[in-house]
LOPA-917348 format. One record per residue (C-alpha): residue in three letters; x, z, y. Coordinates in pm, 1 decimal. Example, Ala and Ser with C-alpha at 12.3 -4.5 7.8 and 13.67 -1.06 7.14 Angstrom:
<rs>
<r code="ALA" u="1230.0" w="780.0" v="-450.0"/>
<r code="SER" u="1367.0" w="714.0" v="-106.0"/>
</rs>
This chain:
<rs>
<r code="UNK" u="14762.1" w="12972.8" v="3135.6"/>
<r code="UNK" u="14841.7" w="12656.6" v="3323.6"/>
<r code="UNK" u="14750.2" w="12405.8" v="3593.6"/>
<r code="UNK" u="14430.9" w="12290.7" v="3420.3"/>
<r code="UNK" u="14093.9" w="12463.0" v="3425.2"/>
<r code="UNK" u="13926.6" w="12546.5" v="3090.9"/>
<r code="UNK" u="14191.9" w="12370.0" v="2881.6"/>
<r code="UNK" u="14525.6" w="12400.7" v="3061.6"/>
<r code="UNK" u="14800.0" w="12583.7" v="2874.7"/>
<r code="UNK" u="15110.9" w="12427.8" v="3024.2"/>
<r code="UNK" u="15283.1" w="12754.0" v="3120.5"/>
<r code="UNK" u="15164.7" w="12999.8" v="2855.9"/>
<r code="UNK" u="14998.1" w="12880.7" v="2537.3"/>
<r code="UNK" u="14689.6" w="13032.0" v="2375.4"/>
<r code="UNK" u="14757.1" w="13374.5" v="2227.2"/>
<r code="UNK" u="14536.3" w="13527.4" v="1957.5"/>
<r code="UNK" u="14398.5" w="13864.9" v="2062.7"/>
<r code="UNK" u="14109.1" w="14094.0" v="1981.5"/>
<r code="UNK" u="13885.1" w="14239.0" v="2249.7"/>
<r code="UNK" u="13884.2" w="14616.3" v="2266.6"/>
<r code="UNK" u="13636.2" w="14861.2" v="2409.8"/>
<r code="UNK" u="13776.9" w="14969.5" v="2744.9"/>
<r code="UNK" u="13753.7" w="15344.8" v="2760.3"/>
<r code="UNK" u="14096.7" w="15473.7" v="2863.6"/>
<r code="UNK" u="14286.8" w="15477.0" v="3189.1"/>
<r code="UNK" u="14534.0" w="15194.9" v="3255.4"/>
<r code="UNK" u="14818.1" w="15427.1" v="3358.5"/>
<r code="UNK" u="14826.7" w="15801.5" v="3420.7"/>
<r code="UNK" u="15054.0" w="15746.5" v="3722.5"/>
<r code="UNK" u="14768.7" w="15564.5" v="3900.1"/>
<r code="UNK" u="14558.6" w="15879.8" v="3911.2"/>
<r code="UNK" u="14187.6" w="15817.8" v="3958.4"/>
<r code="UNK" u="14253.0" w="15446.4" v="4013.1"/>
<r code="UNK" u="14366.4" w="15429.8" v="3651.8"/>
<r code="UNK" u="14000.4" w="15452.7" v="3550.2"/>
<r code="UNK" u="13932.6" w="15122.7" v="3728.7"/>
<r code="UNK" u="14049.9" w="14765.2" v="3701.1"/>
<r code="UNK" u="14314.0" w="14641.1" v="3945.5"/>
<r code="UNK" u="14160.1" w="14579.6" v="4286.3"/>
<r code="UNK" u="14048.9" w="14224.3" v="4362.5"/>
<r code="UNK" u="14027.2" w="14084.3" v="4712.6"/>
<r code="UNK" u="13666.1" w="14079.0" v="4831.6"/>
<r code="UNK" u="13345.7" w="14281.1" v="4861.4"/>
<r code="UNK" u="13067.3" w="14280.1" v="4602.5"/>
<r code="UNK" u="12747.7" w="14128.1" v="4741.4"/>
<r code="UNK" u="12509.4" w="14367.9" v="4567.6"/>
<r code="UNK" u="12288.7" w="14667.9" v="4655.0"/>
<r code="UNK" u="12491.3" w="14970.1" v="4767.7"/>
<r code="UNK" u="12439.8" w="15287.7" v="4569.5"/>
<r code="UNK" u="12612.7" w="15507.3" v="4828.4"/>
<r code="UNK" u="12832.0" w="15455.2" v="5134.9"/>
<r code="UNK" u="13106.8" w="15696.0" v="5241.4"/>
<r code="UNK" u="13420.5" w="15694.2" v="5456.7"/>
<r code="UNK" u="13749.3" w="15742.6" v="5274.3"/>
<r code="UNK" u="14103.8" w="15679.2" v="5397.3"/>
<r code="UNK" u="14233.2" w="15566.8" v="5057.9"/>
<r code="UNK" u="14100.5" w="15372.8" v="4761.2"/>
<r code="UNK" u="14192.8" w="15671.2" v="4540.2"/>
<r code="UNK" u="13945.0" w="15893.3" v="4727.6"/>
<r code="UNK" u="13683.2" w="15621.2" v="4699.0"/>
<r code="UNK" u="13749.8" w="15601.7" v="4324.6"/>
<r code="UNK" u="13681.9" w="15976.0" v="4294.7"/>
<r code="UNK" u="13344.6" w="15929.9" v="4469.2"/>
<r code="UNK" u="13252.3" w="15668.7" v="4210.1"/>
<r code="UNK" u="13364.0" w="15885.6" v="3918.4"/>
<r code="UNK" u="13144.7" w="16168.3" v="4049.8"/>
<r code="UNK" u="12834.5" w="15951.0" v="3996.5"/>
<r code="UNK" u="12742.9" w="15871.4" v="3636.8"/>
<r code="UNK" u="12569.3" w="15546.3" v="3733.1"/>
<r code="UNK" u="12852.5" w="15417.0" v="3954.5"/>
<r code="UNK" u="13016.1" w="15119.3" v="3783.5"/>
<r code="UNK" u="13222.6" w="14974.8" v="4069.4"/>
<r code="UNK" u="13323.5" w="15029.4" v="4429.6"/>
<r code="UNK" u="13455.0" w="14841.4" v="4733.5"/>
<r code="UNK" u="13710.0" w="14984.3" v="4978.9"/>
<r code="UNK" u="13811.6" w="14843.7" v="5317.0"/>
<r code="UNK" u="14164.0" w="14944.4" v="5417.5"/>
<r code="UNK" u="14094.6" w="14867.7" v="5783.7"/>
<r code="UNK" u="13765.7" w="15049.3" v="5845.3"/>
<r code="UNK" u="13805.0" w="15306.3" v="5559.2"/>
<r code="UNK" u="13453.4" w="15222.6" v="5438.1"/>
<r code="UNK" u="13375.3" w="15299.8" v="5074.1"/>
<r code="UNK" u="13079.0" w="15129.6" v="4903.7"/>
<r code="UNK" u="12962.2" w="15245.5" v="4558.9"/>
<r code="UNK" u="12765.8" w="15014.8" v="4326.6"/>
<r code="UNK" u="12567.1" w="15055.9" v="4005.6"/>
<r code="UNK" u="12654.1" w="14697.1" v="3901.7"/>
<r code="UNK" u="12972.6" w="14494.0" v="3849.1"/>
<r code="UNK" u="13090.8" w="14146.8" v="3945.7"/>
<r code="UNK" u="12920.2" w="13871.4" v="3749.1"/>
<r code="UNK" u="12551.5" w="13800.2" v="3711.9"/>
<r code="UNK" u="12473.0" w="14107.2" v="3924.2"/>
<r code="UNK" u="12669.2" w="13995.2" v="4229.9"/>
<r code="UNK" u="12945.8" w="13773.8" v="4363.3"/>
<r code="UNK" u="13259.2" w="13870.1" v="4553.1"/>
<r code="UNK" u="13266.3" w="13777.2" v="4921.7"/>
<r code="UNK" u="13611.8" w="13741.5" v="5074.9"/>
<r code="UNK" u="13630.3" w="13821.8" v="5446.2"/>
<r code="UNK" u="13980.9" w="13770.3" v="5580.4"/>
<r code="UNK" u="13895.4" w="13964.4" v="5896.4"/>
<r code="UNK" u="13881.2" w="14281.0" v="5685.9"/>
<r code="UNK" u="14068.9" w="14427.3" v="5389.1"/>
<r code="UNK" u="13795.9" w="14473.3" v="5127.6"/>
<r code="UNK" u="13901.4" w="14515.9" v="4765.2"/>
<r code="UNK" u="13669.7" w="14548.9" v="4465.8"/>
<r code="UNK" u="13731.1" w="14781.4" v="4169.5"/>
<r code="UNK" u="13533.7" w="14803.1" v="3842.5"/>
<r code="UNK" u="13511.3" w="15109.5" v="3623.9"/>
<r code="UNK" u="13686.5" w="15077.3" v="3289.7"/>
<r code="UNK" u="13477.3" w="15154.5" v="2982.9"/>
<r code="UNK" u="13175.0" w="14943.8" v="3070.2"/>
<r code="UNK" u="13246.3" w="14661.4" v="2826.8"/>
<r code="UNK" u="13514.1" w="14490.0" v="2618.9"/>
<r code="UNK" u="13825.6" w="14313.4" v="2732.7"/>
<r code="UNK" u="14194.8" w="14250.6" v="2701.0"/>
<r code="UNK" u="14488.3" w="14260.5" v="2938.2"/>
<r code="UNK" u="14786.2" w="14025.2" v="2945.3"/>
<r code="UNK" u="15105.6" w="14039.2" v="3150.3"/>
<r code="UNK" u="15356.4" w="13755.4" v="3171.9"/>
<r code="UNK" u="15687.5" w="13763.0" v="3359.1"/>
<r code="UNK" u="15982.9" w="13532.2" v="3403.7"/>
<r code="UNK" u="15755.5" w="13230.9" v="3452.0"/>
<r code="UNK" u="15875.8" w="12918.5" v="3632.2"/>
<r code="UNK" u="15572.6" w="12867.4" v="3857.2"/>
<r code="UNK" u="15576.9" w="12591.8" v="4118.9"/>
<r code="UNK" u="15520.8" w="12648.1" v="4489.7"/>
<r code="UNK" u="15187.6" w="12528.6" v="4636.8"/>
<r code="UNK" u="15032.9" w="12497.0" v="4291.1"/>
<r code="UNK" u="14712.4" w="12651.6" v="4152.4"/>
<r code="UNK" u="14729.2" w="12817.8" v="3809.6"/>
<r code="UNK" u="14435.9" w="12925.1" v="3591.9"/>
<r code="UNK" u="14388.7" w="13179.2" v="3314.9"/>
<r code="UNK" u="14173.1" w="13038.3" v="3034.7"/>
<r code="UNK" u="14009.9" w="13248.5" v="2764.6"/>
<r code="UNK" u="13852.3" w="13106.1" v="2448.4"/>
<r code="UNK" u="13613.4" w="13382.1" v="2337.4"/>
<r code="UNK" u="13414.9" w="13381.4" v="2011.2"/>
<r code="UNK" u="13170.9" w="13632.0" v="1861.6"/>
<r code="UNK" u="13121.9" w="13745.5" v="1503.3"/>
<r code="UNK" u="12885.8" w="13450.6" v="1437.0"/>
<r code="UNK" u="13147.5" w="13196.1" v="1537.5"/>
<r code="UNK" u="12996.6" w="13093.1" v="1869.9"/>
<r code="UNK" u="13269.6" w="12995.2" v="2115.8"/>
<r code="UNK" u="13277.3" w="12997.2" v="2495.1"/>
<r code="UNK" u="13561.4" w="12912.8" v="2732.8"/>
<r code="UNK" u="13605.7" w="13118.7" v="3048.2"/>
<r code="UNK" u="13837.6" w="13023.0" v="3330.3"/>
<r code="UNK" u="13959.1" w="13222.5" v="3628.0"/>
<r code="UNK" u="13911.3" w="13104.3" v="3986.2"/>
<r code="UNK" u="14276.1" w="13010.0" v="4003.9"/>
<r code="UNK" u="14577.7" w="13155.6" v="4184.1"/>
<r code="UNK" u="14775.9" w="12958.6" v="4442.2"/>
<r code="UNK" u="15152.2" w="13018.2" v="4437.0"/>
<r code="UNK" u="15294.1" w="13053.4" v="4789.0"/>
<r code="UNK" u="15669.2" w="13117.4" v="4812.9"/>
<r code="UNK" u="15726.2" w="13034.0" v="5178.3"/>
<r code="UNK" u="15684.4" w="13218.0" v="5507.7"/>
<r code="UNK" u="15439.9" w="13085.6" v="5767.8"/>
<r code="UNK" u="15554.7" w="12806.7" v="5997.5"/>
<r code="UNK" u="15623.7" w="12856.0" v="6367.9"/>
<r code="UNK" u="15578.1" w="12639.0" v="6673.6"/>
<r code="UNK" u="15867.5" w="12451.2" v="6834.6"/>
<r code="UNK" u="16184.7" w="12662.8" v="6844.5"/>
<r code="UNK" u="16487.5" w="12579.3" v="7059.9"/>
<r code="UNK" u="16824.3" w="12752.1" v="7099.7"/>
<r code="UNK" u="16749.9" w="12993.2" v="6814.4"/>
<r code="UNK" u="17003.3" w="13275.8" v="6805.3"/>
<r code="UNK" u="16893.1" w="13439.1" v="6478.5"/>
<r code="UNK" u="16695.7" w="13320.5" v="6174.7"/>
<r code="UNK" u="16711.9" w="13514.1" v="5849.4"/>
<r code="UNK" u="16477.1" w="13579.6" v="5555.3"/>
<r code="UNK" u="16519.7" w="13908.6" v="5370.1"/>
<r code="UNK" u="16333.4" w="14145.6" v="5141.0"/>
<r code="UNK" u="16159.3" w="14402.1" v="5360.2"/>
<r code="UNK" u="16009.1" w="14734.0" v="5263.4"/>
<r code="UNK" u="15640.4" w="14795.0" v="5312.6"/>
<r code="UNK" u="15505.4" w="15062.2" v="5547.8"/>
<r code="UNK" u="15165.3" w="15067.7" v="5376.9"/>
<r code="UNK" u="14993.3" w="14932.0" v="5687.1"/>
<r code="UNK" u="14649.6" w="14787.9" v="5621.8"/>
<r code="UNK" u="14767.4" w="14455.0" v="5756.2"/>
<r code="UNK" u="15050.9" w="14438.7" v="5503.3"/>
<r code="UNK" u="14822.7" w="14516.4" v="5208.1"/>
<r code="UNK" u="15106.4" w="14694.2" v="5028.5"/>
<r code="UNK" u="15075.6" w="14704.0" v="4650.3"/>
<r code="UNK" u="15406.5" w="14731.9" v="4462.7"/>
<r code="UNK" u="15610.1" w="14539.4" v="4724.5"/>
<r code="UNK" u="15827.5" w="14263.6" v="4585.9"/>
<r code="UNK" u="16207.1" w="14273.4" v="4601.0"/>
<r code="UNK" u="16217.8" w="13899.8" v="4672.4"/>
<r code="UNK" u="16299.7" w="13770.3" v="5024.6"/>
<r code="UNK" u="15962.7" w="13765.7" v="5198.2"/>
<r code="UNK" u="16020.7" w="13853.0" v="5563.4"/>
<r code="UNK" u="16158.5" w="13604.2" v="5813.2"/>
<r code="UNK" u="16296.7" w="13724.5" v="6145.9"/>
<r code="UNK" u="16352.2" w="13466.6" v="6421.4"/>
<r code="UNK" u="16491.6" w="13524.2" v="6769.3"/>
<r code="UNK" u="16408.8" w="13221.8" v="6980.1"/>
<r code="UNK" u="16572.7" w="13093.1" v="7297.7"/>
<r code="UNK" u="16497.5" w="12925.7" v="7628.6"/>
<r code="UNK" u="16261.7" w="12623.4" v="7617.8"/>
<r code="UNK" u="16103.5" w="12727.3" v="7286.2"/>
<r code="UNK" u="15732.7" w="12652.4" v="7255.6"/>
<r code="UNK" u="15616.5" w="12935.9" v="7030.8"/>
<r code="UNK" u="15615.0" w="13270.2" v="7213.1"/>
<r code="UNK" u="15554.0" w="13291.4" v="7586.9"/>
<r code="UNK" u="15570.3" w="13578.6" v="7835.9"/>
<r code="UNK" u="15259.3" w="13630.5" v="8046.3"/>
<r code="UNK" u="14885.2" w="13573.8" v="8010.4"/>
<r code="UNK" u="14884.6" w="13203.5" v="8097.5"/>
<r code="UNK" u="14875.5" w="13003.4" v="7771.6"/>
<r code="UNK" u="15192.1" w="12805.8" v="7698.2"/>
<r code="UNK" u="15354.9" w="12909.6" v="8029.3"/>
<r code="UNK" u="15663.8" w="13129.1" v="8009.6"/>
<r code="UNK" u="15679.1" w="13372.3" v="8303.3"/>
<r code="UNK" u="16038.2" w="13475.7" v="8366.8"/>
<r code="UNK" u="15977.5" w="13746.4" v="8625.8"/>
<r code="UNK" u="15690.7" w="13947.8" v="8772.9"/>
<r code="UNK" u="15620.0" w="14206.9" v="9041.0"/>
<r code="UNK" u="15368.7" w="14386.4" v="8819.9"/>
<r code="UNK" u="15511.3" w="14710.4" v="8679.5"/>
<r code="UNK" u="15200.9" w="14834.5" v="8495.8"/>
<r code="UNK" u="15070.4" w="14521.1" v="8321.2"/>
<r code="UNK" u="15238.0" w="14274.0" v="8087.7"/>
<r code="UNK" u="15124.6" w="14014.8" v="7836.9"/>
<r code="UNK" u="15250.0" w="13762.0" v="7585.2"/>
<r code="UNK" u="15085.5" w="13463.4" v="7418.1"/>
<r code="UNK" u="15184.2" w="13239.5" v="7130.0"/>
<r code="UNK" u="15101.6" w="12908.0" v="6967.9"/>
<r code="UNK" u="15196.6" w="12685.8" v="6674.7"/>
<r code="UNK" u="15193.7" w="12942.5" v="6392.7"/>
<r code="UNK" u="15032.2" w="12824.2" v="6068.1"/>
<r code="UNK" u="15045.4" w="12864.0" v="5692.6"/>
<r code="UNK" u="14956.4" w="12540.7" v="5514.0"/>
<r code="UNK" u="14902.4" w="12709.5" v="5176.7"/>
<r code="UNK" u="14688.7" w="13017.0" v="5242.0"/>
<r code="UNK" u="14619.1" w="13035.5" v="5615.5"/>
<r code="UNK" u="14681.8" w="13329.6" v="5848.0"/>
<r code="UNK" u="14559.3" w="13685.1" v="5790.8"/>
<r code="UNK" u="14643.0" w="13839.6" v="6127.8"/>
<r code="UNK" u="14891.5" w="13912.2" v="6406.0"/>
<r code="UNK" u="15068.5" w="14214.3" v="6554.4"/>
<r code="UNK" u="15263.5" w="14223.2" v="6878.3"/>
<r code="UNK" u="15493.7" w="14465.3" v="7062.4"/>
<r code="UNK" u="15716.5" w="14504.0" v="7368.1"/>
<r code="UNK" u="16050.0" w="14676.2" v="7409.4"/>
<r code="UNK" u="16363.5" w="14701.1" v="7617.2"/>
<r code="UNK" u="16554.4" w="14548.5" v="7322.8"/>
<r code="UNK" u="16474.3" w="14258.2" v="7094.7"/>
<r code="UNK" u="16202.0" w="14343.7" v="6841.5"/>
<r code="UNK" u="16175.3" w="14705.2" v="6960.7"/>
<r code="UNK" u="15846.9" w="14866.8" v="7069.0"/>
<r code="UNK" u="15958.8" w="15141.9" v="7308.1"/>
<r code="UNK" u="15763.1" w="14978.5" v="7593.6"/>
<r code="UNK" u="15441.3" w="14893.3" v="7408.7"/>
<r code="UNK" u="15382.0" w="15003.9" v="7048.9"/>
<r code="UNK" u="15302.5" w="14758.3" v="6770.3"/>
<r code="UNK" u="14931.8" w="14677.0" v="6746.7"/>
<r code="UNK" u="14682.3" w="14408.6" v="6646.9"/>
<r code="UNK" u="14559.1" w="14223.4" v="6959.4"/>
<r code="UNK" u="14254.9" w="14092.1" v="6773.2"/>
<r code="UNK" u="14137.0" w="14415.6" v="6611.0"/>
<r code="UNK" u="13827.4" w="14428.5" v="6832.3"/>
<r code="UNK" u="13714.2" w="14076.7" v="6734.4"/>
<r code="UNK" u="13478.8" w="14004.6" v="6446.8"/>
<r code="UNK" u="13593.2" w="13654.8" v="6355.2"/>
<r code="UNK" u="13913.3" w="13453.6" v="6346.7"/>
<r code="UNK" u="13729.7" w="13193.9" v="6554.4"/>
<r code="UNK" u="13749.0" w="13437.6" v="6847.5"/>
<r code="UNK" u="14126.3" w="13487.3" v="6836.3"/>
<r code="UNK" u="14293.8" w="13411.1" v="7170.7"/>
<r code="UNK" u="14654.1" w="13447.1" v="7042.8"/>
<r code="UNK" u="14744.6" w="13680.6" v="7326.5"/>
<r code="UNK" u="14848.8" w="14043.6" v="7359.8"/>
<r code="UNK" u="14807.1" w="14249.2" v="7676.8"/>
<r code="UNK" u="14968.7" w="14580.9" v="7769.3"/>
<r code="UNK" u="14816.3" w="14819.3" v="8025.3"/>
<r code="UNK" u="14899.9" w="15068.7" v="8163.4"/>
<r code="UNK" u="15277.3" w="15062.7" v="8121.9"/>
<r code="UNK" u="15528.9" w="15336.7" v="8196.4"/>
<r code="UNK" u="15462.5" w="15642.8" v="8410.4"/>
<r code="UNK" u="15262.9" w="15678.9" v="8735.2"/>
<r code="UNK" u="15472.8" w="15406.8" v="8901.5"/>
<r code="UNK" u="15492.7" w="15182.7" v="8597.2"/>
<r code="UNK" u="15811.6" w="15052.0" v="8441.9"/>
<r code="UNK" u="16151.6" w="15055.8" v="8605.0"/>
<r code="UNK" u="16308.0" w="14727.4" v="8705.8"/>
<r code="UNK" u="16475.9" w="14551.8" v="8416.4"/>
<r code="UNK" u="16433.8" w="14331.7" v="8111.1"/>
<r code="UNK" u="16157.1" w="14363.0" v="7855.8"/>
<r code="UNK" u="16115.2" w="14171.8" v="7532.1"/>
<r code="UNK" u="15794.6" w="14060.2" v="7358.2"/>
<r code="UNK" u="15768.5" w="14004.3" v="6982.7"/>
<r code="UNK" u="15485.2" w="13878.1" v="6763.7"/>
<r code="UNK" u="15449.8" w="13927.6" v="6390.6"/>
<r code="UNK" u="15204.4" w="13745.6" v="6167.2"/>
<r code="UNK" u="15080.0" w="13779.2" v="5811.2"/>
<r code="UNK" u="14953.9" w="13503.2" v="5583.8"/>
<r code="UNK" u="14652.8" w="13550.6" v="5362.3"/>
<r code="UNK" u="14877.8" w="13541.4" v="5055.9"/>
<r code="UNK" u="14908.8" w="13879.3" v="4886.6"/>
<r code="UNK" u="14944.0" w="13776.1" v="4525.2"/>
<r code="UNK" u="15180.5" w="13851.0" v="4238.7"/>
<r code="UNK" u="15498.8" w="13648.3" v="4245.4"/>
<r code="UNK" u="15768.0" w="13601.6" v="3982.7"/>
<r code="UNK" u="15802.6" w="13945.3" v="3827.6"/>
<r code="UNK" u="15605.2" w="14256.8" v="3924.0"/>
<r code="UNK" u="15518.9" w="14325.5" v="4285.1"/>
<r code="UNK" u="15304.7" w="14179.6" v="4559.2"/>
<r code="UNK" u="15443.5" w="13977.1" v="4844.4"/>
<r code="UNK" u="15369.1" w="13998.0" v="5213.4"/>
<r code="UNK" u="15538.7" w="13727.9" v="5416.3"/>
<r code="UNK" u="15529.6" w="13803.2" v="5787.9"/>
<r code="UNK" u="15727.5" w="13620.2" v="6052.6"/>
<r code="UNK" u="15860.7" w="13797.5" v="6362.0"/>
<r code="UNK" u="15959.9" w="13590.4" v="6663.7"/>
<r code="UNK" u="16099.6" w="13737.0" v="6984.8"/>
<r code="UNK" u="16129.5" w="13595.7" v="7336.6"/>
<r code="UNK" u="16268.4" w="13749.8" v="7656.7"/>
<r code="UNK" u="16114.5" w="13795.5" v="8000.7"/>
<r code="UNK" u="16199.4" w="13999.7" v="8307.4"/>
<r code="UNK" u="16022.2" w="14274.0" v="8492.2"/>
<r code="UNK" u="16096.3" w="14327.1" v="8861.8"/>
<r code="UNK" u="15851.8" w="14544.7" v="9056.7"/>
<r code="UNK" u="15997.8" w="14462.7" v="9397.1"/>
<r code="UNK" u="16159.8" w="14120.0" v="9403.8"/>
<r code="UNK" u="16249.2" w="13817.9" v="9187.3"/>
<r code="UNK" u="16586.1" w="13817.2" v="9013.8"/>
<r code="UNK" u="16890.0" w="13722.3" v="9218.3"/>
<r code="UNK" u="17035.7" w="13377.4" v="9151.1"/>
</rs>
């Protein structure tokens, strides 16, 4: 394992190992998923044997086990779609990665030969691609070298737009609520969640539905909006956004947390804006402050140093006012 493809062994040298026939579950604690390889990001581009709707990948795994000719399956954590296949990744089909969904591909164990390796405590560099290389020979002495597609190490949170008068900025290890957007698989204990509370004149999160214009007060008591700009992740790109509104910073008692782009089919259609309607009761919200917050997720959801997967969202909050009858007093 190392930075080079086919020959790189700078991090972990070549280790002699024999291939074994895969016919047992990986771990009993995984349940039905133990009969399949670890899920890989993507959907197999191959004929579908059967399509069902299942809330969890475990239920989808059971559907595949119920069919003798099912060798693999795909599960989308956003739409709950479950696709069963009679083929596996390789010559029979390639994996297509769609970052507007949460497809993962699983292959049934016991359909060939293989080996599994786990390495921990590695000193892997940020923003660097590492490859697994396997030198495989048969009983006649013929040798072939296989190389993985490579894994990019990303240890940083996404970047924000211009921030001014920041009152809070802290990166901590956050638990995972198993939301589809977080793609929770053995959450890491490393600091992976950055919370920022911005201030006046920042150019990242704006109140209102006019891009890059921060509305400080409004007469509207039933409609509110927020828009944002400048977020990026130079290593892996952005996976998605969530936004909320509350009477306190980063709370959602006014408008619950949701994905403003969930109805769009492509990232090209994102408008980086969240709208809330209707708000409050029959007469809308009472006069007072409300706070908007936006949270984003990078595409990175890979193993980091030690076991566990990392999600690295950023939350950024800005403050606006709501006044149904008149602008604020000076």
